[in-house]
N, C-alpha and C positions, 0 to 999 in steps of 0.2 A: 219698710226700708226708707232711710233718709236720702234725700237727693244730695248730690255733690255738685260743686261748681268746678268746671274744668276750663282752662283758657285754651283758645285755639287761634291759629293764625289763618287768615283767609284773604283772597284777592280775586278779582275778576279778570279773566283773560279772554277777550272777545266775548263769546256768548256763554262761556262756562264760568262757574264759581269753583275755585280750588281751595283746599285747605288741609290742615293737619292739626292734631292736638299738640299743644306745647310740650307735653311730656313724652310724646312719641313722634318726633319729627321725621322719622324714616317712613311713616305710613301716611300717604296722602290719599285724598279722595276728591271727587269732583261731582258737580251737579249742575242742573240748568237754572236753579233758583237758590237763594240763600237759605230758605226754609228746608229745601231738599238736602242741601249741604249739611245743615245742622243735624238732620235725621241720619245722614250717612256717617257723620262724626260720632254720633251716639252709638250706632251699630258698630263702628270701628272700635270704639272704646270697649264695648262689651266683648267683642271678639278677642281683643288683646288681653283683657282681664280674665277671660275663660280659656286662654291659651290656644285658641283656634288659629291664631296668627303666629307663625313660628319665627324664630330669630329675633326675639325681643332684645334689642341691644341695650347695654348698660353703659354708664359713664363712670370711669374710675380715674384716679390720679396716681401718678408715679412720682417718687422723690428721686431726682437724679443729681449727681455730683459733677461739678466741672473739674 
């Protein structure tokens, strides 16, 4: 299996690192270290891809008329 690269957004809030995958902004995770945060994000990605996380939201666009 080939590895994929996924972008994620992260920040530190006091003693915790928080973050989410750019493709799935509704699903956040946290950790005590950046390395642990990355591991949590990989786990989260696998859960979303295997549909163990429900309510995967999608983005769509509507055409509206004035």
